[in-house]
Biopython code that builds the backbone (N, CA, C, O; Angstrom):
import numpy as np
from Bio.PDB.StructureBuilder import StructureBuilder

atoms = [
    (1, "MET", "N", (27.096, 22.840, 35.174)),
    (1, "MET", "CA", (26.573, 22.772, 33.818)),
    (1, "MET", "C", (27.186, 23.895, 33.004)),
    (1, "MET", "O", (27.557, 24.935, 33.547)),
    (2, "THR", "N", (27.289, 23.686, 31.718)),
    (2, "THR", "CA", (27.856, 24.692, 30.828)),
    (2, "THR", "C", (26.830, 25.007, 29.759)),
    (2, "THR", "O", (26.336, 24.114, 29.071)),
    (3, "ARG", "N", (26.516, 26.276, 29.627)),
    (3, "ARG", "CA", (25.548, 26.700, 28.616)),
    (3, "ARG", "C", (26.096, 27.935, 27.921)),
    (3, "ARG", "O", (26.825, 28.706, 28.545)),
    (4, "PRO", "N", (25.771, 28.150, 26.652)),
    (4, "PRO", "CA", (26.198, 29.377, 25.988)),
    (4, "PRO", "C", (25.494, 30.575, 26.587)),
    (4, "PRO", "O", (24.313, 30.503, 26.927)),
    (5, "CYS", "N", (26.196, 31.646, 26.712)),
    (5, "CYS", "CA", (25.609, 32.867, 27.249)),
    (5, "CYS", "C", (24.828, 33.563, 26.143)),
    (5, "CYS", "O", (25.407, 33.871, 25.101)),
    (6, "PRO", "N", (23.532, 33.824, 26.328)),
    (6, "PRO", "CA", (22.740, 34.441, 25.259)),
    (6, "PRO", "C", (23.253, 35.830, 24.873)),
    (6, "PRO", "O", (23.149, 36.234, 23.715)),
    (7, "ALA", "N", (23.802, 36.554, 25.838)),
    (7, "ALA", "CA", (24.204, 37.935, 25.571)),
    (7, "ALA", "C", (25.474, 38.004, 24.730)),
    (7, "ALA", "O", (25.550, 38.785, 23.781)),
    (8, "SER", "N", (26.478, 37.186, 25.078)),
    (8, "SER", "CA", (27.775, 37.293, 24.422)),
    (8, "SER", "C", (28.053, 36.146, 23.462)),
    (8, "SER", "O", (28.891, 36.273, 22.568)),
    (9, "GLY", "N", (27.349, 35.014, 23.642)),
    (9, "GLY", "CA", (27.617, 33.856, 22.812)),
    (9, "GLY", "C", (28.754, 33.000, 23.330)),
    (9, "GLY", "O", (29.016, 31.930, 22.782)),
    (10, "TYR", "N", (29.438, 33.449, 24.379)),
    (10, "TYR", "CA", (30.517, 32.650, 24.950)),
    (10, "TYR", "C", (29.959, 31.700, 25.997)),
    (10, "TYR", "O", (29.052, 32.068, 26.744)),
    (11, "PRO", "N", (30.488, 30.485, 26.063)),
    (11, "PRO", "CA", (30.017, 29.558, 27.095)),
    (11, "PRO", "C", (30.486, 29.995, 28.475)),
    (11, "PRO", "O", (31.534, 30.624, 28.624)),
    (12, "PHE", "N", (29.711, 29.659, 29.450)),
    (12, "PHE", "CA", (30.116, 29.920, 30.825)),
    (12, "PHE", "C", (29.740, 28.709, 31.656)),
    (12, "PHE", "O", (28.847, 27.944, 31.291)),
    (13, "SER", "N", (30.422, 28.543, 32.769)),
    (13, "SER", "CA", (30.185, 27.376, 33.620)),
    (13, "SER", "C", (29.632, 27.813, 34.960)),
    (13, "SER", "O", (30.042, 28.830, 35.520)),
    (14, "ILE", "N", (28.696, 27.028, 35.465)),
    (14, "ILE", "CA", (28.157, 27.266, 36.799)),
    (14, "ILE", "C", (28.447, 26.020, 37.616)),
    (14, "ILE", "O", (27.937, 24.941, 37.315)),
    (15, "ALA", "N", (29.261, 26.168, 38.643)),
    (15, "ALA", "CA", (29.574, 25.038, 39.510)),
    (15, "ALA", "C", (28.830, 25.229, 40.819)),
    (15, "ALA", "O", (29.018, 26.226, 41.515)),
    (16, "LEU", "N", (27.988, 24.265, 41.144)),
    (16, "LEU", "CA", (27.214, 24.339, 42.379)),
    (16, "LEU", "C", (27.553, 23.137, 43.237)),
    (16, "LEU", "O", (27.354, 21.992, 42.830)),
    (17, "ILE", "N", (28.069, 23.405, 44.434)),
    (17, "ILE", "CA", (28.411, 22.333, 45.354)),
    (17, "ILE", "C", (27.555, 22.519, 46.597)),
    (17, "ILE", "O", (27.749, 23.466, 47.359)),
    (18, "THR", "N", (26.617, 21.620, 46.794)),
    (18, "THR", "CA", (25.718, 21.718, 47.941)),
    (18, "THR", "C", (25.568, 20.352, 48.573)),
    (18, "THR", "O", (25.797, 19.336, 47.916)),
    (19, "PRO", "N", (25.189, 20.313, 49.828)),
    (19, "PRO", "CA", (24.901, 19.027, 50.450)),
    (19, "PRO", "C", (23.732, 18.370, 49.731)),
    (19, "PRO", "O", (22.788, 19.042, 49.316)),
    (20, "LEU", "N", (23.803, 17.053, 49.589)),
    (20, "LEU", "CA", (22.744, 16.346, 48.879)),
    (20, "LEU", "C", (21.626, 15.996, 49.850)),
    (20, "LEU", "O", (21.389, 14.831, 50.169)),
    (21, "ASN", "N", (20.948, 17.041, 50.310)),
    (21, "ASN", "CA", (19.772, 16.828, 51.149)),
    (21, "ASN", "C", (18.653, 17.711, 50.614)),
    (21, "ASN", "O", (18.875, 18.502, 49.698)),
    (22, "GLY", "N", (17.465, 17.586, 51.167)),
    (22, "GLY", "CA", (16.310, 18.299, 50.631)),
    (22, "GLY", "C", (16.508, 19.803, 50.603)),
    (22, "GLY", "O", (16.250, 20.442, 49.582)),
    (23, "ALA", "N", (16.965, 20.380, 51.711)),
    (23, "ALA", "CA", (17.121, 21.828, 51.777)),
    (23, "ALA", "C", (18.198, 22.302, 50.807)),
    (23, "ALA", "O", (18.022, 23.309, 50.120)),
    (24, "GLY", "N", (19.309, 21.578, 50.752)),
    (24, "GLY", "CA", (20.382, 21.961, 49.840)),
    (24, "GLY", "C", (19.928, 21.905, 48.397)),
    (24, "GLY", "O", (20.268, 22.775, 47.595)),
    (25, "LEU", "N", (19.151, 20.867, 48.064)),
    (25, "LEU", "CA", (18.670, 20.729, 46.696)),
    (25, "LEU", "C", (17.712, 21.854, 46.343)),
    (25, "LEU", "O", (17.782, 22.411, 45.247)),
    (26, "ARG", "N", (16.818, 22.193, 47.264)),
    (26, "ARG", "CA", (15.879, 23.296, 47.001)),
    (26, "ARG", "C", (16.633, 24.605, 46.827)),
    (26, "ARG", "O", (16.309, 25.392, 45.938)),
    (27, "ASN", "N", (17.641, 24.849, 47.669)),
    (27, "ASN", "CA", (18.429, 26.071, 47.526)),
    (27, "ASN", "C", (19.152, 26.099, 46.194)),
    (27, "ASN", "O", (19.231, 27.149, 45.556)),
    (28, "THR", "N", (19.682, 24.965, 45.763)),
    (28, "THR", "CA", (20.374, 24.891, 44.480)),
    (28, "THR", "C", (19.420, 25.217, 43.346)),
    (28, "THR", "O", (19.756, 26.000, 42.458)),
    (29, "ILE", "N", (18.231, 24.624, 43.366)),
    (29, "ILE", "CA", (17.250, 24.891, 42.312)),
    (29, "ILE", "C", (16.859, 26.359, 42.324)),
    (29, "ILE", "O", (16.726, 26.978, 41.268)),
    (30, "LYS", "N", (16.674, 26.921, 43.515)),
    (30, "LYS", "CA", (16.303, 28.335, 43.615)),
    (30, "LYS", "C", (17.403, 29.213, 43.016)),
    (30, "LYS", "O", (17.114, 30.156, 42.281)),
    (31, "ARG", "N", (18.662, 28.903, 43.330)),
    (31, "ARG", "CA", (19.770, 29.695, 42.787)),
    (31, "ARG", "C", (19.851, 29.558, 41.278)),
    (31, "ARG", "O", (20.132, 30.537, 40.587)),
    (32, "ILE", "N", (19.609, 28.361, 40.750)),
    (32, "ILE", "CA", (19.639, 28.182, 39.300)),
    (32, "ILE", "C", (18.569, 29.045, 38.647)),
    (32, "ILE", "O", (18.834, 29.698, 37.638)),
    (33, "HIS", "N", (17.359, 29.056, 39.212)),
    (33, "HIS", "CA", (16.293, 29.884, 38.646)),
    (33, "HIS", "C", (16.662, 31.363, 38.716)),
    (33, "HIS", "O", (16.417, 32.105, 37.765)),
    (34, "GLU", "N", (17.249, 31.801, 39.836)),
    (34, "GLU", "CA", (17.656, 33.199, 39.969)),
    (34, "GLU", "C", (18.729, 33.547, 38.948)),
    (34, "GLU", "O", (18.687, 34.619, 38.343)),
    (35, "LEU", "N", (19.692, 32.647, 38.751)),
    (35, "LEU", "CA", (20.744, 32.896, 37.768)),
    (35, "LEU", "C", (20.166, 32.959, 36.363)),
    (35, "LEU", "O", (20.555, 33.819, 35.572)),
    (36, "ARG", "N", (19.239, 32.055, 36.042)),
    (36, "ARG", "CA", (18.621, 32.069, 34.714)),
    (36, "ARG", "C", (17.892, 33.379, 34.476)),
    (36, "ARG", "O", (17.971, 33.946, 33.386)),
    (37, "GLU", "N", (17.174, 33.869, 35.497)),
    (37, "GLU", "CA", (16.462, 35.138, 35.355)),
    (37, "GLU", "C", (17.445, 36.287, 35.168)),
    (37, "GLU", "O", (17.215, 37.175, 34.347)),
    (38, "ALA", "N", (18.533, 36.272, 35.922)),
    (38, "ALA", "CA", (19.534, 37.331, 35.800)),
    (38, "ALA", "C", (20.197, 37.290, 34.428)),
    (38, "ALA", "O", (20.467, 38.334, 33.833)),
    (39, "ILE", "N", (20.459, 36.083, 33.927)),
    (39, "ILE", "CA", (21.095, 35.935, 32.614)),
    (39, "ILE", "C", (20.142, 36.386, 31.515)),
    (39, "ILE", "O", (20.557, 37.033, 30.553)),
    (40, "ALA", "N", (18.866, 36.045, 31.659)),
    (40, "ALA", "CA", (17.885, 36.388, 30.629)),
    (40, "ALA", "C", (17.592, 37.885, 30.610)),
    (40, "ALA", "O", (17.194, 38.423, 29.577)),
    (41, "ALA", "N", (17.782, 38.555, 31.733)),
    (41, "ALA", "CA", (17.445, 39.978, 31.820)),
    (41, "ALA", "C", (18.384, 40.829, 30.972)),
    (41, "ALA", "O", (18.242, 42.051, 30.931)),
]
sb = StructureBuilder()
sb.init_structure("model")
sb.init_model(0)
sb.init_chain("A")
sb.init_seg("    ")
for serial, (resi, resn, name, xyz) in enumerate(atoms, 1):
    if name == "N":
        sb.init_residue(resn, " ", resi, " ")
    sb.init_atom(name, np.array(xyz, "f"), 0.0, 1.0, " ", f" {name:<3s}", serial, name[0])
structure = sb.get_structure()
């Protein structure tokens, strides 16, 4: 997904490649939340 960076205003891309199974999906969601928190901080 590509979203504008709140701090700089420049877009950045996050590429996540995980196995399409329950554990992989949960890990992906967890990483997205962690990245969002880090970006918002």
